[in-house]
N, C-alpha and C positions, 0 to 999 in steps of 0.2 A: 507820726507813728514811730515807736521805738523799735529798733532792731534788736535782735538777740545779742546781748552783751556788746555794746559798742565801745565799752571801756576796755581797750586792749590792755592797758596797764596804767600805772600811775603816771606814766610818761605820756602826756597828751601828744596827739599828732600835730606837729607844728607846721606853720607855713600855709600859704594860700596860693593856689595855682589854678588858673583858668586855662583849660586845655583847648587845642585847636588853633587855627590860623586867624585869630581875632586881633584886630589892631588895638583893642583895649586890653589885651592880655597883660597880666601883671607878672612881674618877676616873683619867684618864691621868696617869702619872708620867713627867715628862720627865727624862732623864738628861743632865746638861750635858756629861758626858764622852763620851757616845755620841749625838750629835744624829741626828735622822732624816734620811733622804735628802731628803725634801721640804724640809727647812729650808735646804738648800744648792742646791736646784734652782729656787727661786722668788725672784728678785731678790736673789741672793746678793751679799754684800759682797766687796770685794777680799780681805779677810783670810780669808773663808770659801773663796773660790776658791783662794787660796794654800794653805790647809790640804788641800784635796782634791788639788791638784797635788803637794804634798809626799807625800801618801799614795800617789799614783800612782807616784812614784819608789820608794817603799818596796815597793809591790806588784811593781814592775818587776823587782826582784831576787829575788822569791820562789822562782824556779826554780833558783837557783844551786847550792845544796847538793845537792839530789837529782839534778839533771842531771849535775853534776860528778862525783859519786860513782858513780852508776849507769851513765849512758851511756858514760862513759870506761872503766868496767869491761867493758861489752858490747864495746867496740872494743879491749879489751886494751891500752889506754894505761896503765892503772893496775890495781892491786888495792886495794879498800877492805877492808883486813884489820881484822876486828872480833872480838876474843876474847869479848865479852859476848854476842854473838848469832851463831851459826855460819851463819845464813841469808844474811848478807851475802856469804858465800863460796859456800855450796852453791846457793842460789837464784839469786843474781845471776850466777853463773858457769854455771848450768845443769848442775850436777853431778848424777850418779845419776838421770838422766832427768827432772829437774825442768824443767818448761816453763811459760811464762807462761800464767796463767789470769786470770779476772776479779778474783780476790782476791790477785793476785800480791804476794808479800812486798815491802814497801817502797813500795808504791803502793796496792793494794787499793781499798777503797771511797772513800778520800779522794783517791786519785790523786796525792797529793804534788805536788812541783814539776814533775813531768812532764806533769800533766794539769790538775788543778783550779787550781793556783796561777796559771798563765797566764790562766785565765778570770777569776780574781779581778782581775787587772790589767786585763783587757779591760773588765770591767764597771765598775771604778773609772774607766777612761777614759771610759766612757759617762756616768757621773755628772759628770765634769769637763766634758764637752762640753755637757751639759744645764745645768750651773751657769753656764757662760760664755754660753750661748745665751739663757738666760731671765733676764737681768739688764740693767738700764740703768745700772749703776754702773761699768761699764768702757766704753772706747771700742770702736768697730767694729774697729779695727786690733788692739787688745788681745785682743778676742774671737777674731779669726782666728788670732792667735799661739797662744793656749791650745788652740784646737781642733786646730791643726796638730800641736802637741806630743802631744796625746792620741791622735790617729790614728796618729802615728809609732810610739808605744809599742804600740798595738793591733796594727799590722801586724807588728811584731817578735814579739809574744807569740803570735799565731796560728800562727806557724811551729813553736812548741815542741810542742803536742799533735799537730799535723799530722805532725811527724817521729817522734813517739813511737808513734802507732797506724798511721801510714802508709796502707796500702791499706784499712784499716778505716774511714777517713774521720773527720771531725770535724764538729761543729756550728758553723756560722758565723752563723746567725740566732739571736742570743741577746739581742735587744732586750727581749723579755719573758722574764725568767729562769725564770718558772713555766710557760711555754709555749714552749720553744725549738723551733727547726726541726729537721728530721731531719739525719742525717749525710750529708755530701757527700764525693765522692772527693778524694784527695790533690791532684790537679791543680786542681780547683775551689777547694780551700782556699787553695792558693798564689795563685791568681788573685784571690781575695778579699783576701788580704794585700796583693797588689800594688795593688789598687784603693784600699785605705786609705792606702798610702804615697804614691800619686799625689795623692789628695785632701789629704793632709798637706802636700805641696809646694805645692798651689794655695793652701791657707790661709796657709802661710808667706809666699808671694809677696804675698798680699793684705794681710798684716800690715805691709808696708812695710820699712823698714830700721832699723838700730840694734840695741840690745840687746833681748833677750827681756824683756817687761814685768814679769814676776814673778820671784821668786827661785828659782833652781835649786840643787840640792845641789852640793857640790864635785866630784861625779862628772862634771859638765858644765863644769868649769873649762876655759877655752879654747874652749868651744863654746856659750857663752851669748849669742851674737848670733843674730839671725834668719838671717843668711847662713851662719853656721857650723852651725846646726841643719838647714838645708836640706842641707848637705854630709853630715851624719850620716844624714839620711833617705835620701839617695842611696846611701850606703855600705850601709845595710841592704837597700835595693832591689837592689844588686849581688849581695849574698849570696843573696837570694831568687831572682834571675834565673838564678843558677848552677843552683839546684834545678829551675828551669823549663826549663833547657837553651836559654835565650834568650841565646845567646852575644853577639850584637851588643848586646842589651839590657844585658848586663853591662858592656860597654865604654862604652856611652852613660852609664849610671849612674855608673861610675867617673870619667868625665870631669867630672862635676858634684859628685863627692864630695871628701873631704879626702885622697884618695890622692896620694902624692908619692913618686916613684921615688928622689928624693934626700933624702927627709925621714926623720925619726925613726921607726923601725919600731914603736916602742911607743906612738906617739901615737894617741889615740882616747878616746872617752867611757867612763866606768866606773861601776860600782856602788860607792858609798861605804860604808865601815864605820868609824864614828867612835867606837865604844865608848859606854858608858852616858851618857845614857839610850837611845842607839841600841844596836845589836848589834855584835859583833866579826866580823871576817872569818872565815867558817866553814871556809875552806880552810887556815888557818894552823895549823901545828904547830911547837912548839919543836924546834929541831934537836937530835937525839940524845936527845929526851925518853924517859924510861924508862916508856913506855906500850906497850900491846898493841892499840891501836886507832888506825889511821892510814892515810892514803892513801900508797901506795908505788908506785914506778916499776915497770911490768911488766917481767919479765925479757927479753921479746922486744925491747922498746924499747932496752934496754941492749945486747943482743947485736947489734943491727942498726945501731949508730951508725957514722958515718964518722970516721976518725981525725982528730983535731984540731978537731972540731966544737965551737965555742964554746958552742953552745946546751946541750950536755951538761953542761958545767961550771956554766953559769949556772942551769940548771933542776933538776939532780939533785944532791942532797947524799948522799954515801956515809956511812952511819951507822957508828959504832964497833961497835955491837951490832945485828945485823939483827933484824927483827921476824919471828917465826915463828908461824904458825897451822897446825894440823894438821886435815885433813879426811879422811874415810873414802875419798873418791873419788880423791884425788891425793896423800895423805900430806902432807908439810910444804910449805906455801906460804911462801917466804922472801922478805921484802922487805929488800934490801940498801941501797936508796936511797930517800930521801923527797923530797918537793917542796921546792925551794929558791927558789921565786919570790917569797915574801912575807917582807919584812924584819920586819914587825911584825903584830900582830893587828888593826891598824886600816888596813892597806894596802888601797887600792881594788882592785877586780877589773874589768879592762877587759871590755867586752862586744862590742867590734869595734875592730880596730886596723889601722894602716897596713900592717903586715906581711901580714895576711890579704888586704887589698885588692890588694896587689901580686901575691899568688899567684892571686887571682881573675882579675886581668888576664892573667897567664901562661896560665891554663887557657883563658880565652875565646879568646885569640889562637891557642893550639895547636889548639883545636877548629875554628877558622876557617881553618886552614892557613897562618897567618901566623907561621911558625916564627922568623923573626928577632926579631920583637917578643916572642914567647914567651920566647926565650932571653935577651933583654935583661932581662926581668923576673925570670927564674929567677936570673940572675947577681947581681942586686941582693941576693937572699936568700942565695945561696951565699957571696958575698963578705962579707956581714955576719956569717955564721957562720964565716968563716975557712977555707973549704974550696975556694976558687978557682972559676974559671969552669967552666961545664958543657962537657964534652968529648964527650958521647955523640951518637948519631944524632938527626936532627931529624924523624923520622916522627912523626905524631900520637900513635901508641901509645907510642913511646919518651918523648916529651915529657910525656905524661900520667903515665907511670910515675914520671918524675922529679918532677913537680909533686906527686903524691900523697905521695911520699917526703918532700919538703920540708915539705909541710903536716903530716906526722906529727910532725915535730920543731919546726917553727915554731909550730904551734898546739897543742902537746901539752897535754892535760888541761885545755883551756879549757872554760868552762861552756857547752858546746854539743855535746859528743860528736862532734867533727868526723870522727874516723877511722871511727867506726861509720856515720855518715851517708855519708861518702865511699865506703866499701867497698860499701854497699848501692846507691848510685846508679850505681856502675860495675860492679855485679854481681860483686864481689870479696869477698863475705863469707867465702867458703871460704879466703881467704888470711889471715884473722885466726887466729893460732895458738892452739890449745887444748892442745897437748902439755904445757904447764906446769901445767895444772890439771884436765885430763880433763873439760873442760866442754863447753858448747854455745854456738854463736853464734846469737843471736836476730835475726830479721829485723824483727819488729814486735811490738806488744802489742795485746791486745784492749781494748775499752772497759772501764773499771772497772764492777763490779757495780752500783754506785749508778746509773750511766747506764741500764743495762738495767732495773733495778727501777723507775726513775722513768717510763720509757716504758710499762712494764706498768701502773703505778699510774694513768697517764693514759689507759690503754686503747688505746695505739698498738701 
């Protein structure tokens, strides 16, 4: 039986100790490669805190593969065609009556990147906070900077399981991983994430000015000052406030973020992938590779494009030989185009970009009846895509239609499942097409069986 989040951090619990007065009792064996959590939460050195911080950045990207492949399949942005295991088609597309259960393929008892991996990052953040809080080997301002970074990542990560299980709720009280709190509703989970992001901002402010005091990975290049990290934190808050339908809160957060109507749409922090001894970009596939396992562009995305849209050419590569997988429910699933975004297998994967922030601005203005401001933001996106200014009506409904369409192409297949979440929050899941695969559109997922088993084990 798996307990709820036994992975306290990337620092494994080292040593072996048999308790009691046993003549066969062994002395503790310390593993220098896997130090105990206690060793870094009691007067940790700067280098130890640095190690936990770098570990947090590694945990921060743990969701990317699973969420990119699965959630974007749910929203029919992609198909993840996999000849080695047909369940990536049948189960993830909901074919032949397959529905999510507690052992759902690709998630199951381990939860994958959609559930347990975010909690690993959250608990790694807790270890980092304890490490910084319980040492006198760094200054007060350095401590606040580290705590701010940890809480920013925690706020981001809580949104992932919340959007996965949705109405089923998540645990937010995980301070004691062996005795976690109960499940709270989606809205309360989002409010908790908001509190963490606001606390992160307070810590960043208390940290003073200048550069972040420890080393961040290249994913934060251009965002490694305290001022820039506050902007990233507010960008995450803006995304969160869209889910909370706090439209003015979105705009307030954007004003303090790195959003720039005249700036580079691609600008934003990223998950780095640098190759050995690190890992490669899990979304990269060689163009025209002779393989039968690959992320391909969903046919509906290709069918619904606007003539001349530069995003189509930039993001979708037409293969010389399509990839074809046959399923009993729909016959042949044919992938004619593959992902064209990644130049190499070490390309970083952005986790929030200026382009998304501008679209958030457009949506918030549209919801507040500020149509001129909404259209201004929409036109930034449209003109960057080479399709000219918006010429439609400016009712709230029409503007939201336009914004959701632009999000579909601007944010295509990003590691967040934007279209699936967007369709759900606007009650438009029925608009996601299933005629290409004879599948089902899922609204949410149940808790993994391990969660239920752990509560039974504890007598709850």
